[in-house]
N, C-alpha and C positions, 0 to 999 in steps of 0.2 A: 926672281925678277917680276916686278909688278905688271899686271896686264895693261895693255894700252888700247886706245881708241882704234888705232889702225888694225890691231889684232881682232878686235871685236867686229869690225866691218868685214874683215876676211872671213870670220866665222859665219856672219850673215850670208855671205855669198856662197859658201859651201852648203849651207842649209836651205838655200832657195829652192822653191818648187814651182816652176812656171805654170803647171796645170792648176795647182792650188791658187796661184796668184790670180788667174783669170776668174776663178770662182769668187775669191774675196773682193776683187774689184767690182764685180757685179753686185755682190751682197752689200757692199758699203757705198753703193750708188755713186760711182766715180765718173759717170758719163756726163756729156755736156748739159749744163743747166741743173744737174743734180747736186745734192748737198755736199757730196764728196768729190766734186768735179776735179779731175786731174791728179787725184791721190795715186801714188804708185805703191804696189805691193810686191813683195818678194815671194809670198806664198808660204810663210812660216806661221804655224799655229801658236797660240798663246803659251801652252805649257813649255815648249822649248825656249821661248823667250824668257820665261820666268827662270829657267835654268841658267841662261846666259846672264840675266840680271844679277843672279847670285855670284856668278863667277867674276863679274866685272863691277861689283858694287863699290870697289875702292877707286874707281875712276874719279878724277877731280871734278868739282862742280863745273868748271869751264868745259871739260870734255863732255859732261852730261848735257850742258847747254848746247854745245855744238851738235851733238847727236839729236837733240830735240828739235833742232832747226833744219833737220834733213827733209828732203822731199819724199823719202821712203817711209811708209807707214810703220813698218816694224821697227825702224830705228827710233821713231818717236815714242812708240809704245814701250820699248825696252828702256828708253831714257827715263820715262815716267816710273817704270818699275824700280829702276835704280834709285830715282829721286825719293820714292816712298820709303825704301829701305834706309836711305840716308836720313830722312826726316825722322823716322821712328827711333833711330839711335842718337839723334841730336838732342840738344837741350838749349833753352834760352835763346841767346842771340844767333846761334847756329840754325835753330828752327826758323827764326825770323828771316834769315838770309835765304833759306830755301823757299819760304812763303813768298818773299819778294821776287825771287828768281822765277817762280811759277807764274806770278801775275805778269811779270815783264815779258815772259815768253809765251803767253797764252794764245797768241795768234797761231802758234803751231800745235796747239791742243785743239784740233779742229775736226774731230769726228766723235760720234757719240760714245764709242768704246773708250777713247782716250779720256774724255771728260768723266765718264762714269767710274772708271778705274781710279782716278786720281783726285777729283775735286773733294769728295768727302774726307779722304785720308790726309790731305795736306791743307786745303783751304778750310774745310769744315773743322778739322781737329784744331788747327791753330787758333781759330776764332771762338772756340768753346767758351773761353773766359775773357773775351775781348769785345770791343766795339765792332759791330757787324755792318757798318755803313757801306763798306766796299761792296757787299753783296747787293745792296739796293741800287748802287751805281751800275753794277754789272747787269742786273735785271732790267734796267732801262736802256741798255745798250742796243745798238742796231745789229750787233753780232749775234747770230744764232747760238754760237758756242759760249759767248759770255753769259747769255741768259740761261743756258743749260748748266753752266758752272754754278751760277747763283742758286738755282733751285736744288741741284744735286749736292752742293755743299751742306745744305740743311739736313741731309741724311744723317750726318754725324750728330747733329743736334737731336734729331729724333731718337737716335740710339741712346741718348742721355736723358730722354724724357722731356725734351723741349720742343714745342710745336709752334710757338708764336711766329717765328720767322718763316717757317714753312707756309703758314696761312697768309702772312703778309706778302711774301714774294709770289705765292700762287695768285693772289688777288691782282698784283701788278701784271701778271702774265695771262690773265683770263682771256684777253682779246688778241693774243698773239696768233698769227696765222699759220705757224709751222707745226706740222704733225709731230715732230720730234720734241717740241715744247709741250704740246698737248699730252703726249705720253709721259714725259718726265714729271710734269705737275701732277697728273693723275696718279702716277706711281708713288710719289712722295705723300700725297694725301692718303693713299691706301696704307702706306707704311705707318702713318700717324695712327690710323684706326687700328692697325694690327698691333703696334708696339706701345701705344699710349692709351688712347680711348676712342671708341667709335663715336661717342656722343659729340666730341669736338668736331669731328669730320662732318657729322650730320648737321651740326649748327652752321658750319661753313656752307654746306650744300643747300640748306634751306634758304640761305641768302643769295646764292649764286647759281644754283643748278640750271635755271632756265637760260642763263647767259653762257654757260660753259660749252665749249666744243664737245661734240658727242664722244670723241675718242678720250678726251680728258675725263669726262664723266664716267665712261665705261671702266676705265682703269681705276678710278677712285672708289667705285662701288663694287669692285670685283668680289670682295669678301662679304658683302651684304647678303641678307636672306633674299630668296626669290621675290618675296612680297615687296621688300624695300627697293630692290632693283627695278621692279616693274613700276613702282611709284615714281622713281626719279627719271626713268627713261621715258615716261609718258608725258613729256613736256610739249 
């Protein structure tokens, strides 16, 4: 008998750990006015969720969408883990359907772990050989998570030796006021230097380092020599 969404939800309840939930709600900033305000945790760590995702990978896309729209964080994370598995096995129009579903439901992809887990694997991978205008629309959104999706999607491009979109979206996000965007942009710039070439990152920094938020800059130059770090931080 095929596994069902109701069975999966019962498995979540069995695995719930209230003490761990308190820790996770604090870690993911769920208090009033914080970026994860109101998010609800069951207290289940990621490895058990990966196991659940494998067990329930044959859920229908409608069931996955239903799970993704849950108020419970672990439901949404496991939904994305299942969606990634489905995407990896899909081809052609089936991948397009998953890509479209992701974008349509992105309001529920609303914490940094959810974005970082899924944006490169689905959005970035799908756009590898396609027009990337949607990323620039997301980068100019008012939504923190849309902007993080935009820059994290470029991680997949970086892995394939492509840095132009990372630089372009980083430039759009230079004046963003949120720490989670500063960290994400700096991280992607660091990855360009690590995986493609540091010279390209230095060229970007020479143009923008005086304007960049300090956290973004620190992340970007993490792998630089002490001398270069000192140069860029002395702005």
